[in-house]
N, C-alpha and C positions, 0 to 999 in steps of 0.2 A: 584210644579215641579213633575211629576209622582215618586212616590216610591213603589216601590215592597218587600211586606215580602212572603215565601213560608214557608211551614214545610214540611216536608215529614218524616214517619216513614221509614227505611233504614235497619233495621236486620241487624246489623253488617255495620260500618262504611268501614272499612277494607276489608275486603270480598266484599263490592259492591262499594270500593268507586271509581271504572269506571265510575258506571252510575251515583254516585255527580260529576265527575268532565264533564261525557256530559251535566250531567242537567242545569250547571250551566253555561257552555259552548254553548248550544244551546238557555238559558232563559235568562240568566243572571240577577236574583232578586237583588237587594240590601242586603237583607238578604236573609240568610236561616237559619230555624232553620231543627236541624232533633234531632230523637227518638230514643230508641232503638239504640245506637252507642257501649254498648258491649263489651268497650274498658276502657281498663284505664286513666285515664292523660297524664300519660309519654309516649303511645304510642299511642296518637291520630296523626291521620295522618297531620295536620297544614301546614307545608310546600309543601304540595300537594296544597292546598286551596288558599295561599300564592302566589304561582306562577300562578294564577289564577285573582289577584287580590283581594281576598278574606284577607286583612293583619289584620285582628280584627277576634280572637276565642273567644269563652267561652265555658269552657267544665266542665261537670258537669259528672265523669264515675266511673263506676265501671267494674271490669275485670269480664268477658263474662254474666254479667244480666246490663238490664237498659239502662240509660244514657242517655243524652240532651247535646245538643251542638248549641252554636249559632257562625253564620259563616257571617261574612257582611266584607260590603267593606267600610262603615262608623266606623270612632271610637265609641266608647261606655265606660260608664266608670256605677261604682257601682253595681258591678255585686255582684247578691244575690245568694244564695243558700237555698235551702228552706229543712226542712225534714219534711215530713207530719207522722201523726200517730206514731210518738216514732219510728218509724223505719227508718235504716240506708240505705234507697235506693234512688237514682241518680235519681230522678224523675221531679224533679223541678230546673231552673233556668231563673233568668230575669237580664237585664241588662236594663241603661239607655242610651238611642240616645238621637242626636239632628239632628232633618229632617227639611233644610232649615229652622232655625232658631226656630223650633218647641220641645217641649222638649217630650220625648215618650218614655214611659214605656213598654217596651216588654217581655213576661210571655211566657214561652217553657217549655210544662208538658208533662208528660208518664204515665196517670191515670192507676193504676193495670189492667188486663184484668180481675182477679176475678173469673177464672178457668171455669169449668164444671157446678155444680150443684147450680143454684140460690137460696139457701137457706144457708143464713149466721149461721146458728146453727150448722149445719155441715160441713161447705165450711170455712174454716179460710181465703180463698183466696176471696173470694165473701167477706166478712165481712169486709176487711182490704178496697175491692175496695167503699164496700158504706162507710167505715169510711173514706176515702180518700176522697171524695165528698165530704162528711159533712162539711168538712175542709176548701174545697174549697171556700165557701159560705164568707171567709174571704179574700180572693183575689177579691178586690174591683178594677174597673175601676177608682174612684175616689180618691184611696189614696193616692195622691200626687197634692197639689193645681197646677192649672194651665196645669196640662201635661194631654197629650192623653195617650191611654193605648190600646194594644192589648194584648190578647192570644192566644196562639194559640199551636196545639199538635192533640198526637193521645189521645184523651178523653177517647179511648175505649167506648162510647154509642153510638148508634145511637138513637138519642131521637124522632125524627118524624115517622107518618107510613110510607111516601116518603120517608126517609132517609133508609130504607129495601127492599131487593128483595119482602118482602109476610110478610106484618104485622103480621096476621093471624098465620101463621106458628112459627113466632121467637117471639111470647108474653112469651114465655118459657125458650126462650134459652139465654143464659147470654148477654150482649151489649144492649139487646130489650124491655127487661122485665120494667114492669112501678114501680116496685122500683127504678130502674136505672136511668130510663129515667126523669122521675118525679124529680130526685133527683138534677139530670144536669140541667133538667129548672129552680129547687129554686135556684142553686147556679148562673146560668147564671142572674135570677132576679135579685137576693140578693146583686150581685157584677153589677149589672146598665148595666151590659154586651148585647152588642149587635150582634147578630150571623149575621156575613158577608158575609158568602157563601145566605146566605138564604133571606138577603137584596139583594140579587143577582137573585136568582133562585124561580121561585114562590114556592110554599108550595104543590101545584100538582104536580110540576113535580121529578120525580125520581132522584136522585142525590146519586152517589155512590163512595169512595176512597180507597176500600179494597174489594179484592176478594179474598178467602180462596185459598189455595196451594189446599188441599182434592181434589177439583172437576180438572176432567180428561183433559177440557177445557171451563176453567173460560173464555172466551168471550161468547162462544154459551152457555152457561148456564146463566151467567150474572145476579148471583146469587151475588151481592153485597151489600153491608153495609156502611153509612157515618160514620166513626169513628175518622175523624180527621176532624180539626173544627178551625176557626178563629173567635175569636170575636174582639169586639172593644168596644171604649167608644161611647159614643152617638153623639158624634161630629166627628164623623169621618166619620157616614154612609154618611151625603150629599158630603162628598168630592170621596167615591167611584169612580174609572175610570171604573176598569172591575176586572174579576177574570178568574182563570183561573182550571181546573182539571186537570192532564196528565195522560188519560187512558191508551193511548198508551206505558205505564213507564212500567205497569202493563204485556208490552208484551215484552219487553228487555229480553237479554240474563242473566241467574240467578237472576230474580227479587224481589225485597220485594213484600209480599202480599198486601202492600199500594201503594200509587203513590202519586206525588206533587201535591198539591194544593196551591195556592197564590191569594193577590189580588194586587191592585194598586190602588191608593189613590194620589191624589193631594195634594198634602201638600210643 
């Protein structure tokens, strides 16, 4: 049976609730993971999602910053909210689902952006980002016996040369510096994760999920980066049926600078 999981950095779930409702109404993934919800748990608009048939909601939020949520048509259990780097930021949430009899662990991450200066000696935000990525190495796809795993989210790193509009020009720009890209790929390797988007998109093909607000005409400039990711345990790769990166959402009214992406699996 097809199962679709989507991820989207919404950049304030209450401000852009209408966009999330539009996406769910038009595309209807089984599960949607949101990042940067910027909303304390008690103010999360769960009723709006329940009205659309998403009766299962898990939240890890805080006022004004960060925040992740899982919105699901399917019931889930064993909700885990991890803290990284000893800093009480709402940047992780995981749930355990059963999809057509298959147990599945789903992780939702919002990795720190890292500020503007790619030097941990003078930029604490960048140091936090590197430390966070290092701790992510302990989040593996094989942690639970006989359980498939998916990791999604805004990881704030474009790891490959074709994940950015210009590899050469962005080598010293936070999100594509070698120390970040190498760290993320090590975390992927150590966790035995497969990049499910790149399993569908050839490495020579450019692919983006984020376009800066700073561009006067983001579509004409098309200076994007692939900051949002979907990883999976190796057993899921042969079950991939398709993927979607909804670039059109960047042009919606009052958009996020990220767009939704999803994979569909035969589970």
